[in-house]
C-alpha positions in Angstrom: -40.2 -36.0 -90.7 -43.9 -35.5 -89.7 -43.3 -33.7 -86.4 -45.7 -30.9 -85.6 -44.2 -27.4 -85.7 -43.1 -26.0 -82.4 -42.2 -22.5 -81.2 -38.5 -23.1 -81.4 -36.0 -25.5 -82.7 -36.6 -29.0 -81.3 -33.5 -31.1 -81.2 -35.6 -34.2 -82.1 -35.7 -32.8 -85.6 -32.2 -34.0 -85.9 -33.3 -37.6 -85.4 -36.1 -37.2 -87.9 -33.6 -35.8 -90.4 -31.3 -38.7 -89.9 -34.1 -41.2 -90.6 -35.0 -39.2 -93.7 -31.4 -39.2 -94.9 -31.1 -43.0 -94.5 -34.0 -43.4 -96.9 -32.1 -41.8 -99.7 -31.9 -44.1 -102.8 -28.3 -43.0 -103.2 -27.4 -44.4 -99.8 -29.5 -47.5 -100.2 -29.1 -48.4 -103.9 -31.0 -51.4 -105.2 -27.7 -52.8 -106.5 -25.1 -51.9 -103.9 -22.4 -54.0 -105.5 -22.5 -51.8 -108.7 -20.9 -48.5 -109.2 -23.4 -45.6 -109.3 -23.9 -44.3 -112.8 -23.0 -40.7 -113.7 -20.5 -38.5 -111.8 -21.6 -39.4 -108.2 -20.7 -37.0 -105.4 -19.9 -40.0 -103.1 -18.1 -37.9 -100.5 -20.9 -35.4 -100.3 -23.6 -38.0 -100.1 -21.8 -39.9 -97.3 -20.8 -36.7 -95.5 -24.2 -35.1 -95.1 -25.5 -37.8 -92.5 -22.2 -37.6 -90.7 -22.5 -33.9 -90.3 -26.1 -34.2 -89.1 -24.9 -36.7 -86.5 -22.2 -34.2 -85.5 -25.0 -31.7 -84.9 -26.6 -34.1 -82.5 -23.3 -34.7 -80.7 -22.8 -31.0 -80.3 -26.1 -30.7 -78.4 -24.3 -31.8 -75.2 -21.2 -29.7 -75.9 -20.5 -26.0 -75.2 -21.0 -23.5 -77.9 -18.1 -23.3 -80.3 -17.0 -19.8 -81.4 -14.5 -19.7 -84.3 -12.2 -16.8 -85.0 -11.8 -16.3 -88.8 -10.4 -13.7 -91.1 -7.6 -12.8 -93.4 -3.9 -13.3 -92.8 -2.5 -10.8 -90.3 -5.8 -9.4 -89.4 -4.8 -10.1 -85.8 -6.9 -13.2 -85.1 -4.4 -14.8 -82.7 -3.9 -11.6 -80.8 -7.6 -11.2 -80.4 -7.8 -14.8 -79.1 -5.1 -14.1 -76.6 -6.9 -10.9 -75.5 -10.3 -12.7 -75.1 -8.8 -15.4 -72.9 -6.4 -13.1 -71.1 -3.4 -15.3 -71.8 -0.7 -15.8 -74.5 -1.8 -19.1 -75.9 -1.9 -18.4 -79.6 1.4 -17.6 -81.2 1.7 -14.3 -83.0 4.3 -13.1 -85.5 4.9 -10.5 -88.2 4.3 -13.4 -90.5 1.4 -15.8 -90.3 2.0 -17.8 -87.2 -1.3 -19.8 -87.0 -1.1 -22.7 -89.4 -3.2 -25.1 -87.4 -6.6 -25.3 -85.6 -6.3 -24.3 -81.9 -9.2 -25.1 -79.6 -9.3 -23.3 -76.3 -11.6 -24.9 -73.8 -12.5 -24.8 -70.1 -10.3 -26.8 -67.7 -9.8 -27.0 -63.9 -6.0 -26.6 -64.5 -4.2 -25.1 -67.4 -2.8 -27.6 -70.0 -1.8 -27.8 -73.6 -1.7 -30.6 -76.1 -0.6 -30.9 -79.7 -2.4 -33.7 -81.7 -0.4 -35.2 -84.6 -1.8 -36.8 -87.7 -0.3 -40.2 -86.7 -2.3 -40.2 -83.5 0.6 -39.2 -81.2 0.5 -36.2 -78.9 2.8 -33.7 -77.2 1.6 -32.3 -73.9 2.7 -29.3 -71.8 1.6 -26.1 -70.2 -0.2 -23.5 -72.4 3.0 -21.5 -72.4 5.2 -24.5 -73.4 2.8 -25.3 -76.2 2.8 -21.7 -77.2 6.6 -21.6 -77.3 6.8 -24.9 -79.2 4.4 -23.7 -81.9 6.1 -20.4 -82.2 9.5 -22.0 -82.5 8.4 -24.5 -85.1 6.0 -22.2 -87.1 8.3 -22.3 -90.2 9.0 -26.0 -90.0 6.9 -27.3 -92.9 7.2 -31.0 -91.9 6.2 -30.2 -88.3 3.2 -28.1 -89.4 2.0 -30.8 -91.8 2.2 -33.4 -88.9 0.0 -31.2 -86.6 -3.7 -32.1 -86.8 -4.9 -29.8 -84.1 -3.9 -28.0 -80.9 -6.0 -28.0 -77.6 -5.5 -25.6 -74.7 -7.4 -25.8 -71.5 -7.8 -22.8 -69.2 -9.7 -22.2 -66.0 -11.8 -19.4 -67.5 -15.5 -19.5 -66.5 -16.8 -18.3 -69.8 -15.1 -21.3 -71.6 -17.4 -23.6 -69.7 -20.3 -22.4 -71.9 -18.4 -21.9 -75.2 -15.1 -23.0 -76.7 -12.9 -20.6 -78.7 -11.4 -21.8 -82.0 -8.3 -20.0 -83.5 -7.9 -20.8 -87.2 -5.4 -20.1 -90.0 -8.3 -18.4 -91.8 -9.8 -18.9 -95.2 -7.7 -16.4 -97.2 -4.5 -17.9 -95.7 -1.1 -18.2 -97.2 -1.1 -22.0 -97.6 -3.7 -24.2 -99.2 -3.3 -26.8 -96.5 -4.1 -24.3 -93.7 -7.1 -23.0 -95.6 -8.4 -26.6 -96.1 -8.1 -27.3 -92.4 -10.1 -24.2 -91.6 -12.8 -25.0 -94.1 -13.2 -28.5 -92.8 -13.3 -27.4 -89.2 -15.8 -24.6 -90.0 -18.6 -27.2 -90.2 -18.3 -27.9 -86.5 -18.6 -24.4 -85.1 -21.7 -22.6 -83.9 -20.8 -19.0 -84.4 -18.0 -16.9 -86.0 -16.0 -13.9 -85.1 -14.8 -12.5 -88.4 -11.7 -10.3 -87.9 -11.1 -7.5 -90.4 -7.9 -5.5 -90.7 -8.6 -1.8 -90.1 -5.7 -1.0 -92.5 -7.5 -2.1 -95.6 -11.2 -2.4 -95.1 -12.0 -1.1 -98.5 -9.4 -3.2 -100.3 -10.1 -6.8 -99.2 -13.3 -8.4 -100.6 -14.5 -10.9 -98.1 -18.1 -10.9 -99.3 -17.9 -14.4 -100.9 -16.4 -16.0 -97.8 -18.9 -14.3 -95.5 -21.8 -15.3 -97.8 -20.6 -18.9 -97.7 -20.6 -18.9 -93.9 -24.0 -17.1 -93.7 -25.5 -19.7 -96.0 -24.5 -22.3 -93.4 -26.7 -20.6 -90.8 -23.9 -19.6 -88.5 -24.2 -16.3 -86.7 -21.3 -13.9 -87.6 -19.9 -11.0 -85.6 -17.5 -8.7 -87.4 -14.5 -7.4 -85.5 -12.4 -4.6 -86.9 -9.0 -5.1 -85.4 -5.9 -2.9 -85.1 -7.9 0.4 -84.9 -5.0 1.9 -82.9 -2.9 1.8 -86.0 -5.2 3.9 -88.2 -6.3 7.5 -87.9 -9.9 6.9 -88.9 -12.7 7.2 -86.4 -13.7 3.7 -85.1 -17.4 4.6 -85.2 -17.0 5.6 -88.9 -15.3 2.2 -89.6 -18.2 0.4 -87.9 -20.7 2.2 -90.0 -18.8 1.4 -93.2 -18.6 -2.3 -92.4 -22.3 -2.4 -91.5 -23.2 -0.8 -94.7 -21.0 -3.1 -96.7 -21.5 -6.4 -95.0 -24.6 -5.9 -93.0 -26.6 -8.7 -94.7 -24.1 -11.3 -93.5 -23.3 -10.1 -90.0 -25.2 -9.6 -86.7 -23.1 -6.8 -85.3 -19.8 -5.0 -85.7 -17.1 -4.1 -83.1 -14.0 -2.0 -83.4 -11.1 -3.2 -81.2 -7.3 -3.1 -80.7 -6.5 -6.6 -79.5 -2.8 -5.5 -79.1 -3.8 -2.7 -76.8 -6.1 -5.0 -74.9 -3.4 -7.5 -74.3 -1.0 -4.8 -73.2 -3.6 -3.4 -70.8 -4.3 -6.9 -69.4 -0.6 -7.4 -68.7 -0.2 -4.0 -67.1 -3.6 -3.9 -65.3 -4.4 -0.7 -67.1 -8.2 -0.4 -67.1 -8.3 2.9 -69.0 -6.3 1.4 -71.8 -8.4 -1.7 -71.8 -11.6 0.3 -72.2 -9.9 2.3 -75.0 -9.1 -0.9 -76.8 -12.8 -1.7 -77.3 -12.4 -5.3 -76.1 -14.8 -4.9 -73.1 -17.7 -4.0 -75.4 -17.1 -7.1 -77.4 -16.8 -9.3 -74.3 -20.0 -7.8 -72.9 -21.8 -8.6 -76.1 -20.5 -12.1 -76.1 -21.6 -12.5 -72.5 -25.1 -11.1 -73.0 -25.9 -12.3 -76.5 -23.8 -15.4 -76.9 -22.5 -16.8 -73.6 -25.6 -15.7 -71.6 -27.9 -17.5 -74.0 -25.5 -20.1 -75.1 -28.1 -22.9 -75.2 -30.5 -20.8 -77.2 -27.9 -19.6 -79.5 -26.5 -23.1 -80.0 -30.0 -24.5 -80.7 -30.6 -21.7 -83.2 -27.3 -22.3 -84.9 -27.9 -26.1 -85.0 -31.3 -25.5 -86.5 -29.9 -23.2 -89.1 -27.2 -25.7 -90.0 -29.7 -28.5 -90.2 -31.8 -26.4 -92.6 -28.7 -25.9 -94.7 -27.8 -29.6 -94.7 -31.4 -30.5 -95.7 -31.2 -28.0 -98.5 -27.9 -29.5 -99.6 -29.4 -33.0 -99.5 -32.3 -31.8 -101.6 -29.9 -30.2 -104.1 -27.7 -33.3 -104.3 -30.6 -35.5 -105.2 -32.1 -32.9 -107.6 -28.8 -32.6 -109.3 -28.3 -36.3 -109.5 -31.8 -36.8 -110.9 -30.9 -34.2 -113.6 -27.8 -36.3 -114.5 -29.7 -39.5 -114.7 -32.4 -37.9 -116.9 -29.7 -36.6 -119.1 -28.0 -40.0 -119.4 -31.3 -41.7 -120.2 -31.9 -39.1 -123.0 -28.3 -39.7 -124.2 -28.9 -43.4 -124.3 -32.0 -42.8 -126.5 -30.2 -40.3 -128.7 -27.3 -42.8 -129.1 -29.6 -45.6 -130.2 -31.3 -43.3 -132.8 -28.0 -42.0 -134.1 -26.6 -45.5 -134.4 -29.7 -46.5 -136.3 -29.3 -43.6 -138.7 -25.6 -44.5 -139.2 -26.5 -48.1 -139.7 -29.0 -47.3 -142.5 -26.4 -44.9 -144.1 -23.6 -47.4 -144.0 -25.9 -50.2 -145.2 -26.7 -48.2 -148.3 -23.1 -47.3 -148.9 -22.0 -50.9 -148.4 -24.6 -52.2 -150.9 -23.5 -49.6 -153.4 -19.9 -50.6 -152.8 -20.6 -54.3 -153.4 -22.6 -53.5 -156.6 -19.8 -51.3 -157.9 -17.2 -53.9 -157.1 -19.3 -56.5 -159.0 -19.8 -54.2 -161.9 -16.1 -53.4 -162.0 -15.2 -57.1 -161.9 -17.6 -58.1 -164.8 -16.4 -55.1 -166.8 -12.9 -56.3 -166.4 -14.0 -59.8 -167.5 -15.7 -58.4 -170.6 -12.7 -56.2 -171.4 -10.2 -59.0 -171.0 -12.0 -61.4 -173.3 -13.0 -58.9 -176.0 -10.1 -56.5 -176.0 -8.1 -58.3 -178.7 -11.0 -58.7 -181.2 -10.3 -56.3 -184.1 -13.1 -54.5 -185.8 -14.5 -56.4 -188.8 -13.0 -59.8 -187.9 -15.1 -62.8 -187.7 -15.1 -65.6 -185.2 -14.6 -68.4 -187.7 -11.8 -66.4 -189.4 -10.1 -66.0 -186.1 -10.3 -69.7 -185.5 -8.9 -70.6 -189.0 -6.1 -68.1 -188.8 -4.9 -69.5 -185.6 -5.0 -66.1 -183.9 -5.5 -66.0 -180.1 -9.1 -66.9 -179.4 -11.3 -66.4 -176.4 -10.6 -69.1 -173.8 -14.0 -70.5 -173.1 -12.9 -72.3 -170.0 -11.3 -69.2 -168.5 -14.4 -67.2 -169.3 -16.6 -69.8 -167.7 -14.4 -69.8 -164.6 -14.5 -66.0 -164.4 -18.3 -66.0 -164.7 -19.4 -69.1 -162.9 -16.4 -71.1 -161.6 -13.3 -71.0 -159.5 -12.4 -67.5 -160.8 -15.7 -66.1 -159.7 -15.5 -67.9 -156.3 -12.0 -66.5 -155.7 -13.2 -63.0 -156.6 -16.1 -63.3 -154.2 -13.8 -64.6 -151.4 -11.5 -61.6 -152.1 -14.4 -59.2 -152.0 -15.2 -60.1 -148.4 -12.1 -58.5 -146.8 -12.7 -55.4 -149.0 -16.2 -55.1 -147.7 -14.9 -55.6 -144.2 -12.4 -52.7 -144.6 -15.0 -50.5 -146.2 -17.5 -51.0 -143.3 -14.9 -50.7 -140.7 -13.8 -47.4 -142.1 -17.3 -46.1 -142.3 -18.1 -47.1 -138.7 -14.8 -45.5 -137.5 -15.7 -42.3 -139.2 -19.2 -42.4 -137.7 -18.1 -43.2 -134.2 -15.4 -40.6 -134.4 -18.0 -37.9 -135.1 -20.3 -39.3 -132.4 -17.4 -39.1 -130.0 -16.9 -35.4 -130.6 -20.6 -34.7 -130.3 -20.8 -36.6 -127.1 -18.0 -34.7 -125.6 -19.6 -31.4 -126.6 -23.0 -32.4 -125.2 -21.6 -33.7 -121.9 -19.5 -30.6 -121.4 -22.4 -28.3 -122.1 -24.7 -30.2 -119.8 -22.4 -30.3 -116.8 -21.3 -26.7 -117.3 -25.0 -25.8 -117.3 -25.5 -27.7 -114.0 -22.6 -25.9 -112.4 -24.1 -22.6 -113.5 -27.5 -23.7 -112.1 -26.0 -24.4 -108.7 -24.1 -21.1 -108.7 -27.4 -19.3 -109.6 -29.2 -20.7 -106.5 -28.7 -17.7 -104.2 -29.9 -19.5 -101.0 -28.1 -22.7 -101.6 -27.1 -23.8 -98.1 -24.8 -26.3 -96.6 -21.1 -26.4 -95.8 -19.2 -24.6 -98.5 -16.7 -27.4 -98.8 -19.5 -29.9 -99.7 -21.0 -27.5 -102.1 -17.7 -27.0 -103.8 -17.2 -30.8 -103.8 -20.6 -31.1 -105.6 -19.6 -28.5 -108.1 -16.2 -30.1 -108.7 -17.9 -33.4 -109.3 -20.0 -31.7 -112.0 -17.0 -30.0 -113.5 -15.2 -33.3 -113.7 -18.4 -34.8 -115.3 -17.9 -32.5 -118.2 -15.1 -34.7 -119.5 -17.2 -37.9 -119.1 -18.2 -37.7 -122.8 -14.6 -38.4 -123.7 -14.5 -41.4 -121.5 -17.8 -42.8 -122.6 -17.1 -42.2 -126.3 -13.7 -43.9 -126.0 -15.5 -47.1 -126.7 -15.6 -46.0 -130.3 -11.9 -46.1 -130.7 -11.8 -49.5 -129.0 -14.6 -51.1 -131.0 -13.9 -49.3 -134.3 -11.4 -51.9 -135.5 -13.8 -54.6 -134.3 -16.7 -53.3 -136.3 -16.2 -56.2 -138.7 -16.0 -58.8 -135.9 -18.4 -60.8 -138.1 -16.0 -61.5 -141.0 -17.9 -60.8 -144.0 -15.3 -62.4 -146.2 -16.2 -65.8 -144.8 -19.8 -64.9 -145.0 -19.7 -64.1 -148.7 -17.8 -67.3 -149.3 -20.7 -69.1 -147.8 -23.2 -67.1 -149.8 -22.1 -67.7 -153.3 -24.8 -67.5 -156.0 -26.7 -70.7 -156.7 -25.2 -72.7 -159.5 -28.2 -72.4 -161.7 -28.0 -68.6 -161.4 -24.4 -68.2 -162.4 -24.5 -71.1 -164.8 -27.4 -69.8 -166.7 -25.9 -66.4 -167.1 -22.5 -67.9 -168.1 -24.2 -70.1 -170.6 -25.8 -67.2 -172.4 -22.4 -65.5 -172.7 -20.7 -68.7 -174.0 -23.4 -69.3 -176.6 -22.5 -65.9 -178.1 -18.9 -67.0 -178.6 -20.1 -69.9 -180.8 -22.4 -67.8 -183.0 -21.1 -66.7 -186.4 -20.9 -62.9 -185.8 -18.5 -60.2 -186.6 -16.1 -59.3 -183.8 -17.6 -55.9 -183.2 -21.1 -57.3 -182.8 -19.6 -60.1 -180.7 -17.9 -57.6 -178.5 -21.1 -55.6 -178.0 -23.2 -58.7 -177.5 -20.7 -60.1 -175.0 -20.8 -57.0 -173.0 -24.6 -56.8 -173.1 -24.8 -60.4 -172.0 -22.4 -59.7 -169.1 -24.5 -56.7 -168.0 -27.6 -58.9 -168.1 -25.6 -61.5 -166.1 -24.8 -58.7 -163.6 -28.5 -57.8 -163.3 -29.4 -61.4 -162.7 -26.7 -61.7 -160.0 -28.0 -58.6 -158.3 -31.6 -59.7 -158.4 -31.0 -63.4 -157.5 -27.9 -63.2 -155.4 -27.0 -59.7 -154.0 -30.5 -58.7 -152.9 -31.7 -62.0 -151.4 -28.3 -63.2 -150.0 -25.5 -60.6 -149.8 -27.5 -57.5 -148.8 -29.3 -59.3 -145.9 -25.8 -60.5 -144.7 -24.7 -56.9 -144.8 -27.8 -55.9 -142.9 -27.2 -58.5 -140.2 -23.5 -57.5 -140.0 -24.2 -53.7 -139.6 -27.0 -54.4 -137.2 -24.7 -56.5 -135.1 -22.0 -53.8 -135.2 -24.5 -51.1 -134.1 -25.9 -53.3 -131.4 -22.4 -54.1 -130.1 -21.5 -50.4 -130.0 -24.8 -49.5 -128.2 -24.3 -52.2 -125.6 -20.7 -51.0 -125.0 -22.0 -47.5 -124.7 -24.7 -48.4 -122.2 -22.2 -50.6 -120.2 -19.9 -47.6 -119.7 -22.7 -45.1 -119.4 -24.9 -47.0 -117.0 -22.3 -49.0 -115.0 -24.3 -52.2 -115.4 -27.7 -50.7 -114.6 -30.5 -51.2 -117.0 -32.3 -48.2 -118.5 -35.4 -49.2 -116.5 -33.4 -49.2 -113.3 -31.9 -45.8 -114.1 -35.4 -44.4 -114.7 -36.5 -45.8 -111.3 -33.4 -44.4 -109.6 -34.0 -40.9 -111.2 -37.6 -40.9 -110.0 -36.6 -42.1 -106.5 -33.9 -39.3 -106.3 -36.4 -36.7 -107.3 -39.0 -38.0 -104.8 -36.4 -37.9 -102.0 -35.4 -34.4 -102.9 -39.1 -33.3 -102.6 -39.3 -35.0 -99.2 -36.3 -33.0 -98.1 -37.9 -29.8 -99.3 -41.1 -30.5 -97.4 -39.1 -31.3 -94.2 -37.0 -28.2 -94.6 -40.1 -26.0 -95.0 -41.7 -27.5 -91.9 -38.6 -27.0 -89.9 -38.2 -23.4 -91.1 -41.8 -22.7 -90.1 -41.2 -24.2 -86.7 -38.3 -21.9 -86.2 -40.2 -18.9 -87.4 -38.0 -18.5 -90.5 -38.9 -18.1 -94.2 -39.6 -21.5 -95.8 -38.0 -20.6 -99.1 
């Protein structure tokens, strides 16, 4: 968007904006077949260009004036008074539950458009009677997508009138229809109920409309039903809502409609409607093209700001994910080191316990003061040399080693499950804190523009992102039991000590049995020899063979957990690709900011 500034809004800016939007890295990803990482406001990203295109389409259409306000503020009565015909149903309860567009036509007609594509046609009065009769039929109301009424009223050739259920309406469906249609209007008549001006807080709704760059006129309706001076009511509204509205009018739409039916000019003047109509004629209808261009420019500015905010917000998310990926790797490395040390200690303690049991089993029945040769002559139970050799260096030791493997498996699995469980809680807390902070950041941007439904969609996506830590961390529960997917039992069976190592140690122990020593000394020497055997096993078997196997095992578990984490976190994107996407999103946001500032200057508006 390098167009030189002009004195007023140039519709060609819309084409420039569309070209800029199409260069978004979020709409033209480098890997379109992959899901986008992080909570991605897909609907918002796709809807912004559509709404900019809608601005272009509206250049050739009449100005659209929407009537908004609270329930029973008299919106439909005001619409009927403005067009001088009973086209919008009115009731003591809310009657308008659909969008009604009143447009210019050579001959009067009415049409109900249904959600399934079918229509019902008739005269404006017939359509009015149908809607009034079916106003409490929930199924019928839900089927209605919109209502169109054509009238041969000259002013409608330059602007269309939209009757809406309102924003603060009694049904969520009606409010949603109003919110969606609001993006397509150029100006707004906000109808206030004179009965409770000081009670209803409409500031948030008006602020949201003003942020979209739509001119707003406030209309205080039903002034005939209150004792207050209309001029005083107008001053009050200007004081309270002046920053969001262009002007204020006090009217009685009911009186105006009565006057129109009776041809009572005095009552019509007293209703205040002529002053509103004159303003619309002079300031809206009389300069419809200018007003529409101004409205379109304001809305384009708002959409560009929203585009900037979307990309800035998504860049923040990607940066956060990249940092989380780095944090996750570092945390896994710390856990791997801790679990490695604990696993080594576990294996050493198991070996120590096994050899202690061997020593106790083969020396426990030796009584103090007895001698080995006396034991042999007396026929008392002696130490079984073959069993001892087996326990130290043969099948007994091999069986113990093979049984140790599953114990180590269970130990490591438990440690990794504990670690990943803690990481899961921490992930959830960090993700919730980050996304809550992003929502607060958006809420703190006072001049955040764009259609309010898209802004809310962006916020809702961030709110939902707060639970992503739970989903991303769920890999821990799934992979926890698989933490020992390399079966260490089999590995230890393959890494038995070399025969010379265990044979030499066992030989030292067996030679003690054949020496002529007293039992007490024999018991002590046997235990000392087994301790020495343990040290040799640690130095020549555990450290060079078993501990490296433990290291490879834990490293493989940590690597598998990290790859699973990245797979869910990044949706198949590499960290390098995420970094490039974050930079591209930030750059696009800056381009949108510069384009918005140039457009604002061209329209004579503040660039902030």
